[in-house]
N, C-alpha and C positions, 0 to 999 in steps of 0.2 A: 323680443324678449321672451314672448311665449314660445316660440319656436326652440330657443336655445335651451329654456326650461324642459321642454318636451324632449329634446335631444339628450340632454343630461340624464332625465328620468329613465329613458330607454337604455343608456349606456352604463349606468351604475349596475342594474341587475344583470346585463350581460356580462360585465367584467367579473361581478361576483360569482357567476355561473361557471366561469372559466376555471376558478380556483376552488369550487366546491363540487360534490359528488352529484351525479344526477339523482332526481328524485321524481315524485309524481306518481308513482305506481302503486306504491304500497306503504301504510304507515310507519314500519320500521325504517325505510328508505327516507321517509320525510323527516324522521327525528334525527337520523343520521346528518343529513343536510342541514338542519337546524343547529346541531351541535357543531358542525363545521363553521357555519356562519357566525355564531356567537364567537368562537375562538377567532375568526378572522377579523371581526370587528375590533375585537380587543387588542389585536395584534397591530391592526391598522393605526389605531390610537396611540399606542407605543412607539410605532414606526414614525409617525408625523412628530411626535414630541421630541424623540430624540434625533431626528434629522433637523428639525426646526431649531433645537438647541445649538446642533452643530453648525448649522448655517449662520445663527446668530452669533456664536463665538467667532467663527472665521471672518465675519465682516466688523464686528466691534473691536476684536483685538488683532486685526490684521497689521503687519509690519508697517512701522512709520519711521521715517528718517529721525535719528536721534533718541527715539523712545527705547526705554529700558523696561524688558518685562517683569512684571512682579513674580516674585519666587512665593509660590503658595505651597506649603508643605502637607497640606490636608484640610478636609472640613469634615469633622465627626458628625456633625447634624446633618449634612448632605448624604454622608456614606450610610448612616443609619437609616435615612429615609428612603433611599432606593432599594436597600435591602429588605425593609420591611414592606414597602409597595410591592416588590417581586413576590415576596411571600404570600401577600394578600390575594393577588392576581392569581398566584398557583392555587391558592385554597378556594378561590371562586370558581374557577374552571373544574377543580376536582369534584365540588359540590354540584355544578352543574351537570357534570358527566354522570356521577352516580345517580343523580336525580332522573336522568333521561336512559339509563341504562336498562331498567326493567321494561320500559315501552319498546326498547330495541330488541331485547332478547325474549320476551314473553309474549306469544301470540295471542291475540283477543279472541272472543267467540266469533262465529260467522253471524252475518247479518240476518235479519228476518227472511230477507228474500234471496238467501243463499241456497246451495244445492242441498237436497235432503239425503244425498250420498255420504255425506260427511258424518263419520261416527267413530267412536273410540275403537272397536275392534280390538286387535292385539296389542294396540299402542300402549305405552308406559312412559310416565315421566321420569326423568333423572337429571342428574346434574348437567348433562349434554343435551339431551332431548327435552325441549319444553312443550308443553301442551296448553291449549286454551283453558280458562277456568272451567268450561263445562267438560273438558277431556274429549272434546269432538273435533275431528278436524278431517281433512281429505289427504290422507298420506300417499305420497307418490314417491317411489324409489328412483334416483338419478343415478344412472350408471355410466361411468366415463370409459371410453374404449378408444383406442387409437383407429381412426380419428373422427368419432361420433359421438353424440349423447343419446341414450336411450332412457325412456321414461315408463316404468312399469306401474301400472294402476291397480287398485284393490279390484277383488272380483275373480279370483282364481277359480277355475272350475274342479280343480283337483286339490286334494287335501295337501299334496306337497308344494303347492304354489303354482304348479304349472297351469298353463292356460290362462293366465291374467293377461288382460288387455294392455297394449302397449304402443308406443309411437317412438320415431326417431327425428332428431333435430328440433322440432316443434312440439312443445308441451302444450296440451289444451286445457284449461281450467275454467271452472264456473266463477263469475264474478260475485262478490260479496260474501265469499267463502274463504275460510281459514285453510290455507293449504301449508301442510307440513312436509320437508322434503328429507329423506334419508339418501345422503350422498355417498357414493362408493366408487371404486375403480377396478376395472378388471386386469389392468397391465401396469401401467406406470402412473405418476402423480399428475393429474390434471387439476384445473381449477375452475368451479361453476361460478359464473359472474352474469348477472342481468342487472346493470347499473341502477335502472330505474326501480328495481325490486328489492335492493338491499346490497349488503356487503358481499365479497366473494368469499367462498368457500372451498377448499382443497378437497379433491377426492383422491383418498390414499389407498392404495392396496392393504386389504386386511384391517381397515379401520372405518368407522362410520363418522361421517360429520353431519350435522343437522342445522337447518335453518327453515324460516317460513316466510309467507307473504300473504297479503290479502288486497286483492284489485278490485277496486271500486267501479270502475268503468270498462265496457269492452274495449279491446284493442290489442296490438301487437307490440311486445317488448322485446327488443333484440339485445344479445350479448355474445360471449364466445367464451372457449377456453382462455383463462388468462395467465396460464404458465406454460412455458415452453416443454413440449411433450413429445417431440419429434419433428420429423421433416414434414408431416401433414398438419402441424399444430394450426397454421393459418386457416386451413379449410374446416376447422373443428368449431363450426358455428353453432348457435344456439338461440332459440326464441320461445316466448311464451305468448299463447294466444289465449285472451280472456274473452269468453262469451257468456250470454245468458244461461243461467242454470237448467232452463228447459233444453236449450240447443246442446248443452254438455252432455246430458244425460242420453239425449238421441244420438250423439257422436259415440258415446262410450258403449251403448248398445250396439251400434253398429260394428264398432271394433270386434266387439264379443262374437257378433255373428259371422264375421269375417274368419275368426280364429276357429269357431265351431265347424264352419264349412271346411276349412283347410285340414282340421283334423279328421272330418269325416272323408274326405278325398284321400288323405293319408292312409286312414284304416282299410278303406277298400282296395287301395294299391298294395298294401301288406297282404291283405287276404288273397288278391289275385296271385301274388308271387308265391304265396304258400301253396296254392294249388297247382302250380306249373309242375311240369314233368320235363325230363330230359335235359338239354343244355342250358335251359333258363331256369332249373329247378334252384329254389334256395334252401340250402342246407342249414340245419339247425347246429348251432356250435356245441 
């Protein structure tokens, strides 16, 4: 008996997980998952009640030799009852949804152990972009390209934004830090989706979409483009790697160092070309 109870105890969560979104990586994903489960529980109760009533009617009023079926023209009390019940269920779901909507849309502050790089900077709050209560977050620009994701971090060395550290395919973020995303596209419509970190958001050319997440523990969270964007769509994978804040800051500093070294090499190469004479001389336009 204990084994059967244990098996059922494992089977129920696994079955529910099949019908609900992935979660566990960020608070907004957890709230979406909770909202799905509440709706699923209510739907299951209604399904069992309706199917149970149908089975009862089929058995109790099955055809019998010589029996004459009763002619029932209507039942006002019953019809009013299921109409009111449906309205109450809809109202309850609407209230629960709106009660949880703010915790899904509005990012919280970073934790006390979060990265110190998170700052307000040039960010602004609007109807589309949500900021934490203290206005500080680590803002990363997500750029969709055929067929790769690029992530641009704050810390540009030039006033025009050039020289900012970046990465491809894998986004590296600090744990316990609120990360806000500015999602754009360079070519066609893509869809950014890391299931364990929240809902999917489209990357549309000429338009900015915004979302956020806050990862509590180190790990790798995987996803991909969720909208058919061309023949290389299946290869457009994405992942988010969460690391401790100190490790993230060291990684970001190393990325800046690599960019500075590459810029220095490019500058030296340009200077060399400008001093060449003869066939290899570079002419000014």
